[in-house]
N, CA, C, O and the ligand as a Tripos MOL2 file, in Angstrom:
@<TRIPOS>MOLECULE
protein
  229   227    58     0     0
PROTEIN
NO_CHARGES

@<TRIPOS>ATOM
      1 N         -26.9000   -4.0100   -4.7580 N.3       1 MET1
      2 CA        -26.0860   -3.6300   -3.6130 C.3       1 MET1
      3 C         -25.1030   -2.5270   -4.0190 C.2       1 MET1
      4 O         -24.0640   -2.7880   -4.6250 O.2       1 MET1
      5 N         -25.4500   -1.3340   -3.6780 N.am      2 ALA2
      6 CA        -24.5730   -0.2200   -4.0320 C.3       2 ALA2
      7 C         -23.5000   -0.0540   -2.9660 C.2       2 ALA2
      8 O         -23.6530    0.7040   -2.0080 O.2       2 ALA2
      9 N         -22.4300   -0.7740   -3.1590 N.am      3 ASP3
     10 CA        -21.3560   -0.6890   -2.1830 C.3       3 ASP3
     11 C         -20.1210   -0.1180   -2.8550 C.2       3 ASP3
     12 O         -19.3430   -0.8500   -3.4660 O.2       3 ASP3
     13 N         -19.9460    1.1630   -2.7440 N.am      4 PRO4
     14 CA        -18.7900    1.7990   -3.3930 C.3       4 PRO4
     15 C         -17.4900    1.3190   -2.7790 C.2       4 PRO4
     16 O         -17.4270    0.9820   -1.5960 O.2       4 PRO4
     17 N         -16.4840    1.2960   -3.5800 N.am      5 HIS5
     18 CA        -15.1910    0.8240   -3.0800 C.3       5 HIS5
     19 C         -14.6750    1.7760   -2.0070 C.2       5 HIS5
     20 O         -14.9690    2.9710   -1.9870 O.2       5 HIS5
     21 N         -13.9150    1.1970   -1.1460 N.am      6 ARG6
     22 CA        -13.3080    2.0250   -0.1110 C.3       6 ARG6
     23 C         -11.8310    2.2020   -0.3930 C.2       6 ARG6
     24 O         -11.1970    1.3880   -1.0640 O.2       6 ARG6
     25 N         -11.3100    3.2730    0.1310 N.am      7 CYS7
     26 CA         -9.8960    3.5430   -0.0500 C.3       7 CYS7
     27 C          -9.0780    2.4580    0.6450 C.2       7 CYS7
     28 O          -9.2750    2.2130    1.8350 O.2       7 CYS7
     29 N          -8.1730    1.8110   -0.0650 N.am      8 PRO8
     30 CA         -7.3730    0.7400    0.5320 C.3       8 PRO8
     31 C          -6.3940    1.2690    1.5670 C.2       8 PRO8
     32 O          -5.8220    0.4920    2.3330 O.2       8 PRO8
     33 N          -6.1980    2.5570    1.5980 N.am      9 ILE9
     34 CA         -5.2390    3.1290    2.5370 C.3       9 ILE9
     35 C          -5.9080    3.4830    3.8450 C.2       9 ILE9
     36 O          -5.4660    3.0460    4.9080 O.2       9 ILE9
     37 N          -6.9580    4.2610    3.7830 N.am     10 CYS10
     38 CA         -7.5710    4.7370    5.0150 C.3      10 CYS10
     39 C          -8.9710    4.1730    5.2040 C.2      10 CYS10
     40 O          -9.6140    4.4280    6.2220 O.2      10 CYS10
     41 N          -9.4450    3.4050    4.2250 N.am     11 ALA11
     42 CA        -10.7360    2.7380    4.3310 C.3      11 ALA11
     43 C         -11.8930    3.7180    4.3400 C.2      11 ALA11
     44 O         -13.0160    3.3730    4.7070 O.2      11 ALA11
     45 N         -11.6060    4.9340    3.9350 N.am     12 HIS12
     46 CA        -12.6880    5.9080    3.8370 C.3      12 HIS12
     47 C         -13.3260    5.8160    2.4600 C.2      12 HIS12
     48 O         -12.7080    5.3700    1.4930 O.2      12 HIS12
     49 N         -14.5470    6.2380    2.4020 N.am     13 LEU13
     50 CA        -15.1990    6.2900    1.1050 C.3      13 LEU13
     51 C         -14.6910    7.5150    0.3540 C.2      13 LEU13
     52 O         -14.6520    8.6150    0.9050 O.2      13 LEU13
     53 N         -14.3120    7.3270   -0.8730 N.am     14 PRO14
     54 CA        -13.8150    8.4480   -1.6560 C.3      14 PRO14
     55 C         -14.8920    9.5080   -1.8310 C.2      14 PRO14
     56 O         -16.0800    9.1990   -1.9130 O.2      14 PRO14
     57 N         -14.4650   10.7410   -1.8850 N.am     15 ASP15
     58 CA        -15.3830   11.8290   -2.1270 C.3      15 ASP15
     59 C         -15.4770   12.0640   -3.6280 C.2      15 ASP15
     60 O         -14.5360   12.5640   -4.2450 O.2      15 ASP15
     61 N         -16.6050   11.7040   -4.2090 N.am     16 PRO16
     62 CA        -16.7350   11.7800   -5.6670 C.3      16 PRO16
     63 C         -16.5700   13.2030   -6.1780 C.2      16 PRO16
     64 O         -16.2200   13.4150   -7.3390 O.2      16 PRO16
     65 N         -16.8170   14.1580   -5.3260 N.am     17 ALA17
     66 CA        -16.7290   15.5530   -5.7590 C.3      17 ALA17
     67 C         -15.2890   15.9450   -6.0580 C.2      17 ALA17
     68 O         -15.0310   16.7960   -6.9100 O.2      17 ALA17
     69 N         -14.3610   15.3230   -5.3550 N.am     18 SER18
     70 CA        -12.9640   15.7170   -5.5310 C.3      18 SER18
     71 C         -12.2910   14.9200   -6.6320 C.2      18 SER18
     72 O         -11.1240   15.1450   -6.9510 O.2      18 SER18
     73 N         -13.0380   13.9790   -7.2150 N.am     19 ARG19
     74 CA        -12.4870   13.1460   -8.2920 C.3      19 ARG19
     75 C         -11.1030   12.6060   -7.9390 C.2      19 ARG19
     76 O         -10.1140   12.9230   -8.6010 O.2      19 ARG19
     77 N         -11.0450   11.8060   -6.9110 N.am     20 PRO20
     78 CA         -9.7500   11.2840   -6.4810 C.3      20 PRO20
     79 C          -9.2600   10.2100   -7.4430 C.2      20 PRO20
     80 O         -10.0540    9.6080   -8.1650 O.2      20 PRO20
     81 N          -7.9770    9.9760   -7.4500 N.am     21 PRO21
     82 CA         -7.4200    8.9190   -8.2890 C.3      21 PRO21
     83 C          -7.8290    7.5620   -7.7390 C.2      21 PRO21
     84 O          -7.4550    7.2020   -6.6220 O.2      21 PRO21
     85 N          -8.5820    6.8210   -8.5070 N.am     22 LEU22
     86 CA         -9.0230    5.5080   -8.0370 C.3      22 LEU22
     87 C          -7.8360    4.5900   -7.8630 C.2      22 LEU22
     88 O          -6.8400    4.7390   -8.5700 O.2      22 LEU22
     89 N          -7.9100    3.6450   -6.9430 N.am     23 PRO23
     90 CA         -9.0480    3.3890   -6.0580 C.3      23 PRO23
     91 C          -8.9460    4.1400   -4.7480 C.2      23 PRO23
     92 O          -9.5400    3.7260   -3.7520 O.2      23 PRO23
     93 N          -8.2090    5.2300   -4.7290 N.am     24 PHE24
     94 CA         -7.9610    5.9090   -3.4730 C.3      24 PHE24
     95 C          -8.9560    7.0380   -3.2630 C.2      24 PHE24
     96 O          -9.6180    7.4890   -4.1980 O.2      24 PHE24
     97 N          -9.0490    7.4890   -2.0100 N.am     25 CYS25
     98 CA        -10.0230    8.5200   -1.6940 C.3      25 CYS25
     99 C          -9.4230    9.8830   -1.9660 C.2      25 CYS25
    100 O         -10.1390   10.8810   -2.0530 O.2      25 CYS25
    101 N          -8.1260    9.9240   -2.0980 N.am     26 SER26
    102 CA         -7.4960   11.2210   -2.3060 C.3      26 SER26
    103 C          -6.1170   11.0260   -2.9060 C.2      26 SER26
    104 O          -5.5660    9.9250   -2.9120 O.2      26 SER26
    105 N          -5.5870   12.1020   -3.4000 N.am     27 ARG27
    106 CA         -4.2560   12.0650   -3.9750 C.3      27 ARG27
    107 C          -3.2450   11.6510   -2.9130 C.2      27 ARG27
    108 O          -2.2550   10.9730   -3.1900 O.2      27 ARG27
    109 N          -3.5230   12.0740   -1.7140 N.am     28 ARG28
    110 CA         -2.5910   11.8090   -0.6230 C.3      28 ARG28
    111 C          -2.4830   10.3120   -0.3890 C.2      28 ARG28
    112 O          -1.3880    9.7750   -0.2240 O.2      28 ARG28
    113 N          -3.6390    9.6390   -0.3750 N.am     29 CYS29
    114 CA         -3.6190    8.2020   -0.1320 C.3      29 CYS29
    115 C          -2.9310    7.4840   -1.2850 C.2      29 CYS29
    116 O          -2.2580    6.4740   -1.0810 O.2      29 CYS29
    117 N          -3.0990    7.9970   -2.4770 N.am     30 ALA30
    118 CA         -2.4210    7.4040   -3.6210 C.3      30 ALA30
    119 C          -0.9190    7.5100   -3.4360 C.2      30 ALA30
    120 O          -0.1750    6.5830   -3.7560 O.2      30 ALA30
    121 N          -0.4830    8.6370   -2.9220 N.am     31 GLN31
    122 CA          0.9480    8.8270   -2.6890 C.3      31 GLN31
    123 C           1.4410    7.8710   -1.6150 C.2      31 GLN31
    124 O           2.5220    7.2930   -1.7260 O.2      31 GLN31
    125 N           0.6340    7.7160   -0.5780 N.am     32 ILE32
    126 CA          1.0080    6.8230    0.5170 C.3      32 ILE32
    127 C           1.1580    5.4060   -0.0040 C.2      32 ILE32
    128 O           2.1110    4.7010    0.3280 O.2      32 ILE32
    129 N           0.2060    5.0050   -0.8220 N.am     33 ASP33
    130 CA          0.2490    3.6500   -1.3620 C.3      33 ASP33
    131 C           1.4860    3.4790   -2.2250 C.2      33 ASP33
    132 O           2.1610    2.4520   -2.1610 O.2      33 ASP33
    133 N           1.7740    4.4710   -3.0190 N.am     34 LEU34
    134 CA          2.9500    4.4000   -3.8810 C.3      34 LEU34
    135 C           4.2060    4.3010   -3.0250 C.2      34 LEU34
    136 O           5.1190    3.5330   -3.3280 O.2      34 LEU34
    137 N           4.2400    5.0800   -1.9610 N.am     35 GLY35
    138 CA          5.3880    5.0560   -1.0690 C.3      35 GLY35
    139 C           5.5690    3.6850   -0.4500 C.2      35 GLY35
    140 O           6.6860    3.1720   -0.3770 O.2      35 GLY35
    141 N           4.4870    3.0980   -0.0100 N.am     36 ARG36
    142 CA          4.5770    1.7590    0.5770 C.3      36 ARG36
    143 C           5.1150    0.7800   -0.4390 C.2      36 ARG36
    144 O           5.9730   -0.0540   -0.1520 O.2      36 ARG36
    145 N           4.5920    0.9100   -1.6090 N.am     37 TRP37
    146 CA          4.9780   -0.0110   -2.6850 C.3      37 TRP37
    147 C           6.4740    0.0710   -2.9090 C.2      37 TRP37
    148 O           7.1660   -0.9460   -2.9700 O.2      37 TRP37
    149 N           6.9560    1.2770   -3.0300 N.am     38 LEU38
    150 CA          8.3850    1.4560   -3.2880 C.3      38 LEU38
    151 C           9.1900    0.9610   -2.1040 C.2      38 LEU38
    152 O          10.2430    0.3460   -2.2730 O.2      38 LEU38
    153 N           8.6990    1.2280   -0.9160 N.am     39 ASN39
    154 CA          9.3940    0.7670    0.2750 C.3      39 ASN39
    155 C           9.5550   -0.7380    0.2530 C.2      39 ASN39
    156 O          10.6340   -1.2640    0.5260 O.2      39 ASN39
    157 N           8.4820   -1.4230   -0.0720 N.am     40 GLU40
    158 CA          8.5580   -2.8840   -0.0850 C.3      40 GLU40
    159 C           9.5370   -3.3440   -1.1450 C.2      40 GLU40
    160 O          10.2800   -4.3070   -0.9550 O.2      40 GLU40
    161 N           9.5250   -2.6480   -2.2490 N.am     41 GLU41
    162 CA         10.4600   -3.0260   -3.3120 C.3      41 GLU41
    163 C          11.8820   -2.9330   -2.7920 C.2      41 GLU41
    164 O          12.7310   -3.7740   -3.0830 O.2      41 GLU41
    165 N          12.1150   -1.8950   -2.0210 N.am     42 TYR42
    166 CA         13.4710   -1.7080   -1.5020 C.3      42 TYR42
    167 C          13.7960   -2.7440   -0.4400 C.2      42 TYR42
    168 O          14.9340   -3.1950   -0.3080 O.2      42 TYR42
    169 N          12.7720   -3.1060    0.3100 N.am     43 ARG43
    170 CA         13.0300   -3.9620    1.4730 C.3      43 ARG43
    171 C          13.1360   -5.4220    1.1020 C.2      43 ARG43
    172 O          13.7590   -6.2050    1.8190 O.2      43 ARG43
    173 N          12.5300   -5.7970   -0.0160 N.am     44 ILE44
    174 CA         12.6070   -7.2000   -0.4060 C.3      44 ILE44
    175 C          13.9820   -7.4870   -1.0080 C.2      44 ILE44
    176 O          14.3000   -6.9990   -2.0940 O.2      44 ILE44
    177 N          14.7810   -8.2600   -0.3210 N.am     45 PRO45
    178 CA         16.1230   -8.5650   -0.8190 C.3      45 PRO45
    179 C          16.0600   -9.6160   -1.9080 C.2      45 PRO45
    180 O          15.0930  -10.3720   -1.9970 O.2      45 PRO45
    181 N          17.0740   -9.6640   -2.7220 N.am     46 ALA46
    182 CA         17.1230  -10.6470   -3.7960 C.3      46 ALA46
    183 C          17.5620  -11.9790   -3.2280 C.2      46 ALA46
    184 O          18.7200  -12.3830   -3.3360 O.2      46 ALA46
    185 N          16.6040  -12.6400   -2.6250 N.am     47 THR47
    186 CA         16.8240  -13.9250   -1.9380 C.3      47 THR47
    187 C          18.2880  -14.3110   -1.7740 C.2      47 THR47
    188 O          18.8260  -15.1390   -2.5090 O.2      47 THR47
    189 N          18.8990  -13.6930   -0.8000 N.am     48 GLU48
    190 CA         20.2870  -14.0540   -0.5290 C.3      48 GLU48
    191 C          20.3280  -15.2680    0.3800 C.2      48 GLU48
    192 O          19.4550  -15.4720    1.2230 O.2      48 GLU48
    193 N          21.3530  -16.0580    0.1890 N.am     49 ASP49
    194 CA         21.5390  -17.1920    1.0880 C.3      49 ASP49
    195 C          22.0890  -16.6800    2.4090 C.2      49 ASP49
    196 O          23.2250  -16.2140    2.4990 O.2      49 ASP49
    197 N          21.2510  -16.7810    3.4260 N.am     50 ASP50
    198 CA         21.6890  -16.2640    4.7110 C.3      50 ASP50
    199 C          21.5550  -17.3630    5.7540 C.2      50 ASP50
    200 O          20.5140  -17.4950    6.3970 O.2      50 ASP50
    201 N          22.6200  -18.1560    5.9190 N.am     51 PRO51
    202 CA         22.5490  -19.2900    6.8660 C.3      51 PRO51
    203 C          22.3910  -18.8060    8.3040 C.2      51 PRO51
    204 O          22.0030  -19.5750    9.1830 O.2      51 PRO51
    205 N          22.6900  -17.5390    8.5390 N.am     52 GLU52
    206 CA         22.5860  -17.0550    9.9190 C.3      52 GLU52
    207 C          21.2170  -16.4490   10.1760 C.2      52 GLU52
    208 O          21.0030  -15.7300   11.1530 O.2      52 GLU52
    209 N          20.3150  -16.7530    9.2890 N.am     53 ASP53
    210 CA         18.9680  -16.2180    9.4330 C.3      53 ASP53
    211 C          18.2870  -16.8110   10.6630 C.2      53 ASP53
    212 O          17.5290  -16.1380   11.3610 O.2      53 ASP53
    213 N          18.5770  -18.0850   10.9090 N.am     54 ASP54
    214 CA         17.9900  -18.7490   12.0700 C.3      54 ASP54
    215 C          18.8380  -18.4780   13.3150 C.2      54 ASP54
    216 O          20.0110  -18.8470   13.3820 O.2      54 ASP54
    217 N          18.2260  -17.8380   14.2740 N.am     55 PRO55
    218 CA         18.9730  -17.6160   15.5150 C.3      55 PRO55
    219 C          19.2080  -18.9220   16.2440 C.2      55 PRO55
    220 O          18.3480  -19.8020   16.2370 O.2      55 PRO55
    221 N          20.3390  -19.0560   16.8590 N.am     56 PRO56
    222 CA         20.6500  -20.3050   17.6140 C.3      56 PRO56
    223 C          19.7080  -20.4590   18.7850 C.2      56 PRO56
    224 O          19.3350  -19.4870   19.4420 O.2      56 PRO56
    225 N          19.3300  -21.6980   19.0320 N.am     57 ALA57
    226 CA         18.4220  -21.9650   20.1360 C.3      57 ALA57
    227 C          19.1670  -21.7300   21.4530 C.2      57 ALA57
    228 O          18.5890  -21.8970   22.5270 O.2      57 ALA57
    229 ZN         -7.7780    7.2510    1.6860 Zn       58 ZN58
@<TRIPOS>BOND
     1     1     2 1
     2     2     3 1
     3     3     4 2
     4     3     5 am
     5     5     6 1
     6     6     7 1
     7     7     8 2
     8     7     9 am
     9     9    10 1
    10    10    11 1
    11    11    12 2
    12    11    13 am
    13    13    14 1
    14    14    15 1
    15    15    16 2
    16    15    17 am
    17    17    18 1
    18    18    19 1
    19    19    20 2
    20    19    21 am
    21    21    22 1
    22    22    23 1
    23    23    24 2
    24    23    25 am
    25    25    26 1
    26    26    27 1
    27    27    28 2
    28    27    29 am
    29    29    30 1
    30    30    31 1
    31    31    32 2
    32    31    33 am
    33    33    34 1
    34    34    35 1
    35    35    36 2
    36    35    37 am
    37    37    38 1
    38    38    39 1
    39    39    40 2
    40    39    41 am
    41    41    42 1
    42    42    43 1
    43    43    44 2
    44    43    45 am
    45    45    46 1
    46    46    47 1
    47    47    48 2
    48    47    49 am
    49    49    50 1
    50    50    51 1
    51    51    52 2
    52    51    53 am
    53    53    54 1
    54    54    55 1
    55    55    56 2
    56    55    57 am
    57    57    58 1
    58    58    59 1
    59    59    60 2
    60    59    61 am
    61    61    62 1
    62    62    63 1
    63    63    64 2
    64    63    65 am
    65    65    66 1
    66    66    67 1
    67    67    68 2
    68    67    69 am
    69    69    70 1
    70    70    71 1
    71    71    72 2
    72    71    73 am
    73    73    74 1
    74    74    75 1
    75    75    76 2
    76    75    77 am
    77    77    78 1
    78    78    79 1
    79    79    80 2
    80    79    81 am
    81    81    82 1
    82    82    83 1
    83    83    84 2
    84    83    85 am
    85    85    86 1
    86    86    87 1
    87    87    88 2
    88    87    89 am
    89    89    90 1
    90    90    91 1
    91    91    92 2
    92    91    93 am
    93    93    94 1
    94    94    95 1
    95    95    96 2
    96    95    97 am
    97    97    98 1
    98    98    99 1
    99    99   100 2
   100    99   101 am
   101   101   102 1
   102   102   103 1
   103   103   104 2
   104   103   105 am
   105   105   106 1
   106   106   107 1
   107   107   108 2
   108   107   109 am
   109   109   110 1
   110   110   111 1
   111   111   112 2
   112   111   113 am
   113   113   114 1
   114   114   115 1
   115   115   116 2
   116   115   117 am
   117   117   118 1
   118   118   119 1
   119   119   120 2
   120   119   121 am
   121   121   122 1
   122   122   123 1
   123   123   124 2
   124   123   125 am
   125   125   126 1
   126   126   127 1
   127   127   128 2
   128   127   129 am
   129   129   130 1
   130   130   131 1
   131   131   132 2
   132   131   133 am
   133   133   134 1
   134   134   135 1
   135   135   136 2
   136   135   137 am
   137   137   138 1
   138   138   139 1
   139   139   140 2
   140   139   141 am
   141   141   142 1
   142   142   143 1
   143   143   144 2
   144   143   145 am
   145   145   146 1
   146   146   147 1
   147   147   148 2
   148   147   149 am
   149   149   150 1
   150   150   151 1
   151   151   152 2
   152   151   153 am
   153   153   154 1
   154   154   155 1
   155   155   156 2
   156   155   157 am
   157   157   158 1
   158   158   159 1
   159   159   160 2
   160   159   161 am
   161   161   162 1
   162   162   163 1
   163   163   164 2
   164   163   165 am
   165   165   166 1
   166   166   167 1
   167   167   168 2
   168   167   169 am
   169   169   170 1
   170   170   171 1
   171   171   172 2
   172   171   173 am
   173   173   174 1
   174   174   175 1
   175   175   176 2
   176   175   177 am
   177   177   178 1
   178   178   179 1
   179   179   180 2
   180   179   181 am
   181   181   182 1
   182   182   183 1
   183   183   184 2
   184   183   185 am
   185   185   186 1
   186   186   187 1
   187   187   188 2
   188   187   189 am
   189   189   190 1
   190   190   191 1
   191   191   192 2
   192   191   193 am
   193   193   194 1
   194   194   195 1
   195   195   196 2
   196   195   197 am
   197   197   198 1
   198   198   199 1
   199   199   200 2
   200   199   201 am
   201   201   202 1
   202   202   203 1
   203   203   204 2
   204   203   205 am
   205   205   206 1
   206   206   207 1
   207   207   208 2
   208   207   209 am
   209   209   210 1
   210   210   211 1
   211   211   212 2
   212   211   213 am
   213   213   214 1
   214   214   215 1
   215   215   216 2
   216   215   217 am
   217   217   218 1
   218   218   219 1
   219   219   220 2
   220   219   221 am
   221   221   222 1
   222   222   223 1
   223   223   224 2
   224   223   225 am
   225   225   226 1
   226   226   227 1
   227   227   228 2
@<TRIPOS>SUBSTRUCTURE
     1 MET1         2 RESIDUE 1 A MET
     2 ALA2         6 RESIDUE 1 A ALA
     3 ASP3        10 RESIDUE 1 A ASP
     4 PRO4        14 RESIDUE 1 A PRO
     5 HIS5        18 RESIDUE 1 A HIS
     6 ARG6        22 RESIDUE 1 A ARG
     7 CYS7        26 RESIDUE 1 A CYS
     8 PRO8        30 RESIDUE 1 A PRO
     9 ILE9        34 RESIDUE 1 A ILE
    10 CYS10       38 RESIDUE 1 A CYS
    11 ALA11       42 RESIDUE 1 A ALA
    12 HIS12       46 RESIDUE 1 A HIS
    13 LEU13       50 RESIDUE 1 A LEU
    14 PRO14       54 RESIDUE 1 A PRO
    15 ASP15       58 RESIDUE 1 A ASP
    16 PRO16       62 RESIDUE 1 A PRO
    17 ALA17       66 RESIDUE 1 A ALA
    18 SER18       70 RESIDUE 1 A SER
    19 ARG19       74 RESIDUE 1 A ARG
    20 PRO20       78 RESIDUE 1 A PRO
    21 PRO21       82 RESIDUE 1 A PRO
    22 LEU22       86 RESIDUE 1 A LEU
    23 PRO23       90 RESIDUE 1 A PRO
    24 PHE24       94 RESIDUE 1 A PHE
    25 CYS25       98 RESIDUE 1 A CYS
    26 SER26      102 RESIDUE 1 A SER
    27 ARG27      106 RESIDUE 1 A ARG
    28 ARG28      110 RESIDUE 1 A ARG
    29 CYS29      114 RESIDUE 1 A CYS
    30 ALA30      118 RESIDUE 1 A ALA
    31 GLN31      122 RESIDUE 1 A GLN
    32 ILE32      126 RESIDUE 1 A ILE
    33 ASP33      130 RESIDUE 1 A ASP
    34 LEU34      134 RESIDUE 1 A LEU
    35 GLY35      138 RESIDUE 1 A GLY
    36 ARG36      142 RESIDUE 1 A ARG
    37 TRP37      146 RESIDUE 1 A TRP
    38 LEU38      150 RESIDUE 1 A LEU
    39 ASN39      154 RESIDUE 1 A ASN
    40 GLU40      158 RESIDUE 1 A GLU
    41 GLU41      162 RESIDUE 1 A GLU
    42 TYR42      166 RESIDUE 1 A TYR
    43 ARG43      170 RESIDUE 1 A ARG
    44 ILE44      174 RESIDUE 1 A ILE
    45 PRO45      178 RESIDUE 1 A PRO
    46 ALA46      182 RESIDUE 1 A ALA
    47 THR47      186 RESIDUE 1 A THR
    48 GLU48      190 RESIDUE 1 A GLU
    49 ASP49      194 RESIDUE 1 A ASP
    50 ASP50      198 RESIDUE 1 A ASP
    51 PRO51      202 RESIDUE 1 A PRO
    52 GLU52      206 RESIDUE 1 A GLU
    53 ASP53      210 RESIDUE 1 A ASP
    54 ASP54      214 RESIDUE 1 A ASP
    55 PRO55      218 RESIDUE 1 A PRO
    56 PRO56      222 RESIDUE 1 A PRO
    57 ALA57      226 RESIDUE 1 A ALA
    58 ZN58       229 GROUP 0 **** ****
């Protein structure tokens, strides 16, 4: 079963001719993935105790 990996960003098949950075189809998608990664790192708070997290019924 020759099923080449797909780009996790855009789900396109990488173009082998352009020698993209695996597992992405292009440098651009690699950058996007990196950006997402960093974003999540920034967005994940250091588990603060937030009693007001639950909105009142
Ligand atoms: Zn892609």
